[in-house]
C-alpha positions in Angstrom: 95.5 97.8 285.8 95.6 98.8 289.4 95.3 102.5 289.7 98.2 102.6 292.1 100.4 101.5 289.3 101.2 104.6 287.2 99.5 104.2 283.8 101.8 105.5 281.1 99.3 104.8 278.3 96.5 107.3 278.3 95.6 107.0 274.7 96.9 105.6 271.4 98.1 102.6 273.3 99.9 99.8 271.5 98.6 96.3 272.3 100.4 93.0 272.1 98.8 89.6 271.6 99.4 87.2 274.6 96.8 84.5 273.9 94.7 83.6 270.8 92.0 81.0 270.5 89.5 80.2 267.7 86.3 78.7 269.0 85.4 75.4 267.3 82.6 74.8 264.9 80.4 73.1 267.5 81.0 75.8 270.2 77.9 76.4 272.3 77.2 79.9 273.5 79.5 80.5 276.5 80.6 83.5 278.5 84.0 84.6 277.3 85.4 84.6 280.9 84.4 81.0 281.3 85.7 80.2 277.8 89.1 81.6 278.7 89.3 80.0 282.1 89.1 76.6 280.4 92.0 77.4 278.2 94.5 79.6 280.0 96.6 77.9 282.7 96.4 79.4 286.2 93.9 82.0 285.1 91.3 83.1 287.7 87.9 84.4 286.8 88.6 87.6 288.6 91.7 88.3 286.6 89.9 87.5 283.3 87.0 89.8 284.3 89.4 92.6 285.2 91.2 92.2 281.8 87.8 92.5 280.1 86.9 95.6 282.1 90.3 97.1 281.1 89.5 96.4 277.4 92.1 93.6 277.1 89.8 90.8 275.9 89.1 91.1 272.2 86.7 89.0 270.0 87.0 89.4 266.3 89.2 92.5 266.8 86.7 94.3 269.1 87.1 94.6 272.9 84.3 92.8 274.7 83.0 92.6 278.3 83.2 89.4 280.3 79.5 88.6 279.7 80.0 88.3 275.9 78.9 84.9 274.7 81.5 83.1 272.5 80.0 81.7 269.2 81.5 79.1 266.7 84.6 80.5 264.8 85.0 83.5 267.1 88.6 84.6 267.4 89.3 85.4 271.1 92.5 87.2 272.0 94.0 88.5 275.2 95.7 91.8 274.3 98.0 93.6 276.7 100.1 96.8 276.6 103.4 95.1 277.0 105.1 92.4 274.8 104.8 88.8 276.0 108.6 88.7 276.3 108.3 90.8 279.5 106.7 87.9 281.3 109.9 85.8 280.8 111.8 87.4 283.7 115.4 86.3 283.8 116.6 86.2 287.4 119.8 88.3 287.8 122.1 88.7 290.7 121.7 92.4 291.1 122.3 93.7 294.6 119.4 95.2 296.5 119.5 97.8 299.2 116.9 96.4 301.5 115.7 98.9 304.2 113.2 96.6 305.9 111.8 93.1 305.4 109.3 90.7 307.0 107.1 87.9 305.8 104.6 90.2 304.0 106.7 92.9 302.4 110.1 94.5 301.9 111.3 98.1 301.4 114.0 98.8 298.8 116.1 101.9 298.4 116.4 102.0 294.6 119.5 103.7 293.2 119.2 106.1 290.3 119.7 104.4 287.0 118.0 101.2 287.9 114.9 100.5 285.7 112.0 99.1 287.8 110.6 96.6 285.4 111.3 95.3 281.8 109.9 97.0 278.8 110.7 99.0 275.7 114.3 97.9 275.3 115.0 97.2 279.0 114.3 93.5 279.2 117.2 92.7 281.6 119.0 94.5 284.4 115.9 95.8 286.1 114.6 95.7 289.6 112.2 92.9 288.7 115.1 90.8 287.4 116.8 91.3 290.7 113.7 90.4 292.7 113.3 87.3 290.7 116.8 86.2 291.7 116.5 87.1 295.4 112.9 86.0 296.1 110.7 83.1 295.0 107.0 83.2 294.3 106.4 86.9 294.6 102.8 87.8 293.8 101.9 89.3 290.4 100.3 92.6 290.1 97.6 93.2 287.4 100.4 93.9 284.9 101.9 90.4 285.7 104.9 92.0 287.3 106.2 90.3 290.5 106.0 92.2 293.8 105.5 95.7 292.4 102.9 97.8 294.2 104.1 101.1 292.7 107.1 102.3 290.8 109.4 105.2 290.3 111.3 106.4 287.3 114.7 105.0 286.2 116.6 108.1 287.1 114.7 108.8 290.4 116.2 107.2 293.5 114.4 106.2 296.7 111.9 104.0 298.5 109.7 101.3 296.9 107.5 98.8 298.8 107.5 95.3 297.4 104.7 92.8 298.3 105.6 89.2 299.2 102.1 87.8 299.3 98.9 88.2 297.4 97.2 89.5 300.5 99.9 92.1 301.0 99.8 93.1 297.3 96.0 93.8 297.5 96.1 95.5 300.9 99.0 97.8 299.9 97.6 98.5 296.5 94.3 99.6 298.0 96.1 102.2 300.2 97.8 103.7 297.1 94.5 103.7 295.3 92.6 105.3 298.2 95.4 107.8 298.8 96.0 106.7 302.4 99.7 105.9 301.9 102.2 108.7 302.4 104.9 109.6 299.9 107.4 112.4 300.2 110.0 113.3 297.5 112.8 115.8 297.7 113.5 117.8 294.5 115.8 120.5 293.4 114.0 122.7 290.9 115.0 125.7 288.6 114.0 129.2 289.8 112.9 130.7 293.1 109.6 129.1 294.0 107.5 132.1 295.0 105.2 130.6 297.6 106.6 128.8 300.7 104.0 126.0 300.1 101.3 125.2 297.7 99.2 122.6 295.9 99.4 121.8 292.1 96.3 120.2 290.7 95.9 119.2 287.0 95.1 116.1 285.0 98.1 114.3 283.5 98.2 112.5 280.2 100.6 111.9 277.3 101.9 115.0 275.6 100.1 115.3 272.3 103.3 115.9 270.2 106.1 114.3 272.3 104.9 110.8 273.3 107.9 110.4 275.7 106.6 113.2 277.8 103.5 113.7 279.9 101.6 117.0 280.0 99.1 118.8 282.2 95.5 119.2 281.1 94.0 121.6 283.7 90.6 121.5 282.0 90.4 117.7 282.7 89.9 117.0 279.0 92.4 114.2 279.0 94.3 112.0 281.5 93.9 111.3 285.2 93.4 113.6 288.1 96.7 114.4 289.8 97.5 116.4 293.0 101.0 117.4 294.3 101.6 119.3 297.5 104.9 121.1 297.7 106.8 123.0 300.5 110.0 125.0 300.1 112.9 123.6 302.2 115.7 125.9 301.1 116.3 128.7 298.6 119.4 129.2 296.6 118.3 132.1 294.4 118.4 130.4 291.0 117.3 127.0 292.2 115.0 125.9 295.1 115.0 122.7 297.2 111.4 121.5 297.8 109.6 118.7 299.5 106.7 117.2 297.4 104.0 115.0 298.8 102.0 112.9 296.4 98.3 112.7 296.8 98.1 110.7 293.6 100.7 108.7 291.7 100.8 109.5 288.0 103.6 108.9 285.6 106.2 111.6 286.0 103.8 113.5 288.2 106.3 115.7 290.2 108.4 116.3 287.1 105.5 117.4 284.9 103.7 119.3 287.7 106.7 121.3 288.7 107.4 122.2 285.0 103.7 123.2 284.7 104.2 125.9 287.4 107.4 127.1 285.8 110.0 125.2 287.8 111.4 122.2 286.0 113.5 119.7 287.9 117.3 120.5 287.9 119.0 118.4 285.1 115.7 116.8 284.0 116.6 116.2 280.3 113.1 115.1 279.3 111.4 118.2 280.7 114.0 120.8 279.7 115.8 121.1 283.0 119.2 120.1 281.6 120.0 123.6 280.4 120.5 126.8 282.3 117.1 128.2 282.9 117.9 130.8 285.6 121.0 132.8 286.5 123.7 135.0 284.9 125.4 135.0 281.6 128.9 134.9 283.1 131.2 132.1 281.9 132.1 131.3 285.5 128.4 130.7 286.3 127.9 128.5 283.2 131.0 126.4 284.3 129.5 126.1 287.8 126.2 124.8 286.5 127.9 122.4 284.1 129.9 121.1 287.1 126.6 120.6 289.0 125.2 118.6 286.1 128.3 116.4 286.2 127.9 115.8 289.9 124.2 115.0 289.4 123.9 113.5 286.0 120.1 112.9 286.3 116.9 114.7 287.4 117.2 115.9 291.0 114.5 113.8 292.6 114.5 111.3 295.5 111.7 109.3 297.0 112.7 110.0 300.6 109.7 108.9 302.8 107.1 106.2 302.4 104.3 105.4 304.9 101.6 102.8 304.9 99.5 100.5 307.1 101.1 97.1 307.5 98.8 94.3 306.0 99.0 92.1 309.0 99.8 94.2 312.1 97.7 97.2 310.9 100.4 99.4 312.3 101.2 102.5 310.3 104.8 102.2 309.3 106.9 105.1 308.1 110.3 104.8 306.5 112.8 107.5 305.7 116.1 107.5 303.7 119.0 109.8 303.4 119.5 111.8 300.2 121.9 109.9 297.9 125.4 111.3 297.6 125.0 112.8 294.1 122.0 115.0 295.3 123.8 115.9 298.6 126.9 117.1 296.6 124.8 119.1 294.1 122.8 120.8 296.9 125.9 121.6 298.8 127.5 123.2 295.7 124.4 125.4 295.3 124.4 126.2 299.0 128.0 127.4 298.9 127.5 129.3 295.6 124.5 131.2 296.8 126.2 132.2 300.0 129.5 133.3 298.3 127.7 135.2 295.5 124.9 136.7 297.5 122.3 135.9 294.9 119.2 138.1 295.0 116.2 135.8 295.1 114.3 136.0 291.8 110.6 136.2 291.5 
């Protein structure tokens, strides 16, 4: 799997059988990558070797490398972390907010609530279904998903770059992998962030008890290296508006990193930000926060800026989007509340 694609399965991953072959009685010794190339339509040796490297080629229930030699009666299987059904993308006429497009790529401003790709109960109504309707022959990434170079969470809004050619896919993916792309998010978090700016470093992997959450492992014992740089934009006493720049792109990175330093995202249900974490006990205040939750019924996170080098022109392109209306409205409510109530900034 490309490292630019956030890997949600750090351990105890569930695998699904996509291909199964039993080698015949008269099978001569043959490398498993060559064996599969003969049997899987449109498979390239590079893709098969990458699958073996990622532990997705199994022989007799054991993952093997691409140089394994297939023997008579071997059971060879291709096992992936998503059901085969995901590969059957149903084109759906879902409107796209296209910020920029040329022959190599396009930029999409994804609304909150739109799932990026099918999986785990969301097999239709996703961005990938929309892409399949609006575009033909988009290149597949290493997870067999058309066009996707990276992704953002369902309830996060903002910019995504989509590759239209194999060359663009590889060129852009390399930038995400080598951390030369630029990604800035705007987040509203609970509490008064003490420092004006800072860097959060800590490996991210699945939470040991709650498999729907990610967690930070500062000792590096599990997960993948993750770095988030933050800068305070505006303080409202009980909540803070921050800019977060990603150096790495891990699943839920900003959400879990901000919680790790004691500042969960406002109204982030999965990470505990959907209850009142700072403020007073007055009923009026509780009603105010509840109204803010209604105005912004999701985590307060927007992928605002995206920059990368164009695959063909080699020009560094930078795109910026306005905050969506729900975040604007919520921020304005906090701005007015903090001014009218003269909130003392909490440490």
